[in-house]
DRENDO-1510 file (C-alpha; in Angstrom, 1 decimal, always signed):
<recs>
REC; n; res; u; v; w
REC; 1; MET; +37.2; +96.0; +82.0 .
REC; 2; ASN; +39.5; +98.5; +83.8 .
REC; 3; THR; +41.2; +101.0; +81.4 .
REC; 4; PHE; +44.1; +102.8; +83.1 .
REC; 5; LEU; +45.4; +106.0; +81.5 .
REC; 6; ILE; +48.9; +106.5; +82.8 .
REC; 7; ILE; +50.4; +109.9; +82.1 .
REC; 8; ASP; +54.1; +110.5; +82.0 .
REC; 9; GLY; +54.0; +113.7; +84.0 .
REC; 10; LEU; +57.2; +115.5; +83.1 .
REC; 11; ASN; +57.1; +114.3; +79.5 .
REC; 12; LEU; +53.7; +116.0; +79.1 .
REC; 13; VAL; +54.3; +119.1; +81.2 .
REC; 14; ARG; +57.8; +120.0; +80.0 .
REC; 15; ARG; +56.7; +119.9; +76.4 .
REC; 16; ILE; +53.7; +122.2; +77.2 .
REC; 17; HIS; +55.9; +124.5; +79.2 .
REC; 18; ALA; +58.6; +124.6; +76.4 .
REC; 19; ALA; +56.1; +126.4; +74.2 .
REC; 20; GLN; +56.6; +129.4; +76.4 .
REC; 21; PRO; +59.5; +131.6; +75.1 .
REC; 22; ASN; +60.5; +132.4; +78.7 .
REC; 23; ASP; +61.6; +129.4; +80.9 .
REC; 24; ASN; +60.5; +131.3; +84.0 .
REC; 25; ASP; +56.9; +132.0; +82.7 .
REC; 26; THR; +54.5; +129.5; +84.3 .
REC; 27; ASN; +51.4; +131.7; +83.9 .
REC; 28; GLY; +48.4; +129.7; +82.8 .
REC; 29; LEU; +50.4; +126.4; +82.8 .
REC; 30; ASP; +48.0; +124.8; +85.2 .
REC; 31; ASN; +45.1; +125.5; +82.8 .
REC; 32; ARG; +47.0; +124.3; +79.7 .
REC; 33; VAL; +48.0; +121.0; +81.4 .
REC; 34; ALA; +44.5; +120.5; +82.8 .
REC; 35; SER; +43.1; +121.1; +79.3 .
REC; 36; ALA; +45.4; +118.5; +77.9 .
REC; 37; CYS; +44.4; +116.0; +80.6 .
REC; 38; ASN; +40.7; +116.7; +80.0 .
REC; 39; LYS; +41.2; +116.0; +76.2 .
REC; 40; LEU; +42.9; +112.8; +77.1 .
REC; 41; LEU; +40.1; +111.7; +79.3 .
REC; 42; LYS; +37.5; +112.6; +76.8 .
REC; 43; PHE; +39.3; +110.8; +73.9 .
REC; 44; HIS; +40.3; +107.6; +75.8 .
REC; 45; GLN; +37.4; +107.3; +78.3 .
REC; 46; PRO; +39.4; +105.5; +81.0 .
REC; 47; SER; +38.0; +104.1; +84.2 .
REC; 48; HIS; +41.2; +105.1; +86.0 .
REC; 49; VAL; +43.9; +107.8; +85.5 .
REC; 50; ALA; +47.2; +108.7; +87.2 .
REC; 51; ILE; +49.9; +111.1; +86.4 .
REC; 52; VAL; +53.4; +109.8; +87.4 .
REC; 53; TRP; +56.2; +112.1; +88.3 .
REC; 54; ASP; +60.0; +111.6; +88.6 .
REC; 55; GLY; +61.3; +111.7; +92.1 .
REC; 56; LYS; +64.5; +113.4; +93.5 .
REC; 57; GLU; +66.4; +110.2; +94.5 .
REC; 58; VAL; +69.3; +109.1; +92.3 .
REC; 59; SER; +68.1; +106.3; +90.0 .
REC; 60; TRP; +69.5; +102.8; +90.0 .
REC; 61; ARG; +70.7; +103.5; +86.5 .
REC; 62; LYS; +72.8; +106.5; +87.6 .
REC; 63; HIS; +74.3; +104.3; +90.4 .
REC; 64; LEU; +75.3; +101.8; +87.7 .
REC; 65; PHE; +76.6; +104.3; +85.2 .
REC; 66; GLU; +77.4; +107.9; +86.4 .
REC; 67; ASP; +77.2; +109.3; +82.9 .
REC; 68; TYR; +73.6; +108.1; +82.4 .
REC; 69; LYS; +71.5; +111.1; +81.0 .
REC; 70; LYS; +74.5; +113.3; +81.4 .
REC; 71; GLY; +74.1; +116.7; +79.8 .
REC; 72; ARG; +70.3; +116.7; +79.9 .
REC; 73; LYS; +69.0; +120.2; +80.3 .
REC; 74; PRO; +67.8; +120.6; +83.9 .
REC; 75; MET; +64.2; +121.5; +84.7 .
REC; 76; PRO; +63.8; +125.3; +84.9 .
REC; 77; LYS; +63.7; +126.3; +88.6 .
REC; 78; ALA; +60.4; +128.1; +88.1 .
REC; 79; LEU; +58.8; +125.0; +86.8 .
REC; 80; SER; +60.2; +122.8; +89.6 .
REC; 81; GLU; +58.7; +125.2; +92.2 .
REC; 82; TYR; +55.4; +125.2; +90.3 .
REC; 83; LEU; +54.8; +121.5; +90.3 .
REC; 84; PRO; +53.3; +121.0; +93.8 .
REC; 85; GLY; +50.6; +123.5; +93.0 .
REC; 86; LEU; +50.0; +122.0; +89.6 .
REC; 87; LYS; +49.5; +118.5; +91.2 .
REC; 88; LEU; +46.9; +120.0; +93.5 .
REC; 89; HIS; +45.2; +121.7; +90.5 .
REC; 90; LEU; +45.1; +118.4; +88.6 .
REC; 91; ALA; +43.7; +116.5; +91.6 .
REC; 92; ASN; +40.7; +118.9; +91.5 .
REC; 93; ILE; +39.9; +117.4; +88.0 .
REC; 94; HIS; +40.4; +113.9; +89.4 .
REC; 95; VAL; +43.9; +113.4; +87.8 .
REC; 96; ASN; +45.7; +112.2; +90.9 .
REC; 97; SER; +49.5; +112.1; +91.1 .
REC; 98; LEU; +51.9; +109.2; +91.9 .
REC; 99; ASP; +55.4; +110.2; +92.8 .
REC; 100; ALA; +58.2; +107.8; +91.9 .
REC; 101; ASP; +61.3; +107.7; +94.1 .
REC; 102; SER; +63.5; +108.4; +91.1 .
REC; 103; GLU; +62.6; +107.8; +87.5 .
REC; 104; ALA; +58.9; +107.6; +86.5 .
REC; 105; ASP; +59.5; +105.3; +83.6 .
REC; 106; ASP; +59.9; +102.1; +85.7 .
REC; 107; VAL; +56.9; +103.0; +87.8 .
REC; 108; ILE; +54.8; +103.5; +84.7 .
REC; 109; ALA; +56.0; +100.2; +83.2 .
REC; 110; THR; +55.2; +98.4; +86.4 .
REC; 111; LEU; +51.7; +99.9; +86.6 .
REC; 112; ALA; +51.0; +99.1; +83.0 .
REC; 113; SER; +52.3; +95.5; +83.2 .
REC; 114; LYS; +50.5; +94.7; +86.4 .
REC; 115; LEU; +47.2; +96.0; +85.0 .
REC; 116; ALA; +47.6; +94.1; +81.7 .
REC; 117; ALA; +48.5; +90.9; +83.6 .
REC; 118; SER; +45.2; +91.2; +85.6 .
REC; 119; GLY; +43.1; +91.6; +82.5 .
REC; 120; GLY; +42.9; +95.4; +82.3 .
REC; 121; GLU; +44.1; +97.7; +79.6 .
REC; 122; ALA; +46.8; +100.3; +80.1 .
REC; 123; ILE; +47.3; +103.4; +77.9 .
REC; 124; ILE; +50.7; +105.1; +78.5 .
REC; 125; VAL; +50.7; +108.8; +77.5 .
REC; 126; SER; +54.2; +109.6; +76.6 .
REC; 127; THR; +56.4; +110.4; +73.6 .
REC; 128; ASP; +59.1; +108.1; +75.0 .
REC; 129; LYS; +59.7; +105.3; +72.6 .
REC; 130; GLY; +61.3; +103.2; +75.3 .
REC; 131; PHE; +57.8; +102.1; +76.3 .
REC; 132; THR; +57.6; +100.0; +73.1 .
REC; 133; GLN; +59.6; +97.4; +75.1 .
REC; 134; LEU; +56.3; +96.5; +76.7 .
REC; 135; ASN; +54.9; +94.0; +74.3 .
REC; 136; HIS; +51.5; +93.1; +75.6 .
REC; 137; PRO; +48.3; +93.4; +73.5 .
REC; 138; LYS; +46.6; +95.3; +76.5 .
REC; 139; ILE; +49.4; +98.0; +76.7 .
REC; 140; LYS; +49.1; +100.9; +74.3 .
REC; 141; ARG; +51.3; +104.0; +74.0 .
REC; 142; TRP; +49.7; +107.4; +73.0 .
REC; 143; ASP; +51.6; +110.4; +71.8 .
REC; 144; HIS; +49.4; +113.3; +72.9 .
REC; 145; PHE; +51.2; +115.9; +70.8 .
REC; 146; ASN; +50.9; +114.1; +67.5 .
REC; 147; LYS; +47.7; +112.4; +68.4 .
REC; 148; VAL; +48.9; +108.9; +67.4 .
REC; 149; TYR; +49.5; +105.6; +68.9 .
REC; 150; LEU; +53.2; +104.6; +69.1 .
REC; 151; THR; +53.2; +101.1; +67.7 .
REC; 152; ILE; +55.7; +98.3; +68.0 .
REC; 153; ALA; +55.5; +97.7; +64.3 .
REC; 154; GLU; +56.6; +101.3; +63.6 .
REC; 155; ARG; +59.4; +101.1; +66.1 .
REC; 156; GLU; +60.6; +97.9; +64.4 .
REC; 157; GLN; +60.7; +99.7; +61.1 .
REC; 158; GLN; +62.6; +102.7; +62.7 .
REC; 159; LEU; +65.3; +100.5; +64.3 .
REC; 160; GLY; +65.4; +97.9; +61.6 .
REC; 161; VAL; +65.2; +95.0; +64.1 .
REC; 162; GLN; +62.4; +92.8; +65.6 .
REC; 163; HIS; +60.7; +93.7; +68.9 .
REC; 164; SER; +62.6; +90.8; +70.7 .
REC; 165; GLN; +65.8; +92.5; +69.6 .
REC; 166; PHE; +65.1; +96.1; +70.8 .
REC; 167; ILE; +67.2; +95.8; +74.0 .
REC; 168; ASP; +70.0; +93.9; +72.2 .
REC; 169; TYR; +70.1; +96.5; +69.5 .
REC; 170; LEU; +70.5; +99.4; +72.0 .
REC; 171; ALA; +73.0; +97.4; +74.0 .
REC; 172; LEU; +75.2; +97.3; +70.9 .
REC; 173; ALA; +74.4; +100.7; +69.2 .
REC; 174; GLY; +73.8; +102.7; +72.4 .
REC; 175; ASP; +71.2; +105.4; +73.0 .
REC; 176; SER; +72.7; +108.9; +72.6 .
REC; 177; GLY; +69.6; +110.6; +74.1 .
REC; 178; ASN; +70.1; +108.9; +77.4 .
REC; 179; LYS; +73.9; +108.7; +77.2 .
REC; 180; ILE; +73.8; +104.9; +77.1 .
REC; 181; PRO; +77.2; +103.9; +75.6 .
REC; 182; GLY; +76.7; +100.7; +73.7 .
REC; 183; VAL; +79.8; +99.1; +72.2 .
REC; 184; PRO; +82.3; +101.6; +71.0 .
REC; 185; GLY; +82.7; +101.4; +67.3 .
REC; 186; ILE; +79.5; +99.5; +66.7 .
REC; 187; GLY; +76.9; +101.8; +65.2 .
REC; 188; PRO; +73.3; +101.2; +64.2 .
REC; 189; LYS; +74.2; +99.7; +60.8 .
REC; 190; SER; +76.6; +97.2; +62.3 .
REC; 191; ALA; +74.1; +96.4; +65.1 .
REC; 192; ILE; +71.4; +95.6; +62.6 .
REC; 193; GLU; +73.7; +93.4; +60.5 .
REC; 194; LEU; +74.9; +91.5; +63.6 .
REC; 195; LEU; +71.4; +90.9; +64.9 .
REC; 196; LYS; +70.1; +89.8; +61.5 .
REC; 197; ARG; +72.9; +87.2; +61.4 .
REC; 198; PHE; +73.0; +86.0; +65.0 .
REC; 199; ARG; +69.6; +87.0; +66.3 .
REC; 200; SER; +70.6; +88.1; +69.8 .
REC; 201; LEU; +73.4; +89.7; +71.8 .
REC; 202; ALA; +74.1; +86.5; +73.6 .
REC; 203; ASN; +74.5; +84.6; +70.3 .
REC; 204; ILE; +76.8; +87.2; +68.9 .
REC; 205; TYR; +79.2; +86.7; +71.8 .
REC; 206; LEU; +78.8; +82.9; +71.7 .
REC; 207; SER; +79.7; +83.1; +67.9 .
REC; 208; ILE; +82.4; +85.7; +68.2 .
REC; 209; ASP; +84.8; +83.4; +66.1 .
REC; 210; GLU; +82.5; +83.8; +63.2 .
REC; 211; VAL; +82.6; +87.6; +63.2 .
REC; 212; GLY; +85.3; +89.5; +61.2 .
REC; 213; ALA; +88.5; +90.1; +63.2 .
REC; 214; LYS; +88.1; +93.9; +63.3 .
REC; 215; GLN; +84.5; +93.8; +64.5 .
REC; 216; ALA; +85.3; +90.9; +66.9 .
REC; 217; LYS; +88.0; +93.0; +68.5 .
REC; 218; LYS; +85.5; +95.9; +69.1 .
REC; 219; LEU; +82.9; +93.5; +70.5 .
REC; 220; GLU; +85.5; +91.8; +72.9 .
REC; 221; GLU; +86.8; +95.2; +74.1 .
REC; 222; GLY; +83.2; +96.5; +74.5 .
REC; 223; LYS; +81.7; +93.4; +76.2 .
REC; 224; GLN; +81.4; +95.0; +79.6 .
REC; 225; MET; +79.8; +98.1; +78.0 .
REC; 226; ALA; +77.3; +95.9; +76.2 .
REC; 227; ARG; +76.3; +94.2; +79.4 .
REC; 228; LEU; +76.0; +97.5; +81.2 .
REC; 229; SER; +74.0; +99.0; +78.4 .
REC; 230; TYR; +71.7; +96.0; +78.3 .
REC; 231; LYS; +70.8; +96.6; +81.9 .
REC; 232; LEU; +70.4; +100.4; +81.6 .
REC; 233; VAL; +68.0; +100.1; +78.6 .
REC; 234; GLN; +65.6; +97.7; +80.2 .
REC; 235; LEU; +62.5; +99.0; +81.9 .
REC; 236; ARG; +61.8; +97.5; +85.3 .
REC; 237; THR; +58.3; +96.1; +85.8 .
REC; 238; ASP; +58.7; +95.0; +89.4 .
REC; 239; MET; +58.9; +98.4; +91.2 .
REC; 240; PRO; +57.2; +98.5; +94.6 .
REC; 241; LEU; +54.1; +100.7; +94.3 .
REC; 242; LYS; +52.9; +102.9; +97.2 .
REC; 243; ALA; +49.4; +103.0; +95.9 .
REC; 244; ASN; +46.4; +100.9; +94.9 .
REC; 245; LEU; +44.2; +101.1; +91.8 .
REC; 246; ASN; +41.2; +102.5; +93.7 .
REC; 247; GLN; +43.0; +105.7; +94.4 .
REC; 248; PHE; +42.9; +106.5; +90.7 .
REC; 249; ARG; +39.4; +105.5; +89.8 .
REC; 250; LEU; +37.5; +108.3; +88.0 .
REC; 251; PRO; +34.1; +109.3; +89.4 .
REC; 252; GLN; +31.3; +108.6; +86.9 .
REC; 253; GLU; +30.7; +112.3; +86.3 .
REC; 254; ALA; +34.4; +112.7; +85.2 .
REC; 255; VAL; +34.1; +109.8; +82.8 .
REC; 256; ASN; +31.0; +111.2; +81.2 .
REC; 257; SER; +32.0; +114.8; +81.1 .
</recs>
């Protein structure tokens, strides 16, 4: 069975780089990232590995909602200039890169979903809890820094809703980290209560007459924001991939090292 280790490139590298007190200091970063990748290969023993990077094009989410991810700290210039050399260094240890046009998340989700659908196993290396949307027994999520799997059960406990309600919950409550608005005036507690009662976002709006007047007013006024947030939160699993699996197969000596 193919086991594909899919590394969220900037999620890994920016956290390793952030350990440096000086943003402009990239000394030894290639070796630290390579060491992290070698540890991942040794622990997970995959047959294939890719590191996926964000591209420079404006994402479809930004086109939909200009404030998406607004206020995020930009990548330090020194790190941005360092990445091409880092990619070459990682290729030397058989960790080949795949560059997304814009956001890496959708490409990672597409890779993982396609592999799982064909009978393989995907292990996504990222601290991004958004990947818990991908509910397939052959898709796992690994937090390299805490050395734990990010499970759907734990995410259900954190949010207070079932897996099938994750997107509905964020469409209502929003996601401050990504500047996804949700419905103004509907916070996490109200979102949980509404979903416990009505089960889904669609049912909430179909049953709006059964909601208290004050809350119903917020929901009616925020209906377009709920629809927009629902779209923004969802990972795409149908991105065109400019690569094939064989490009990322590990040579036998790398698997056994």
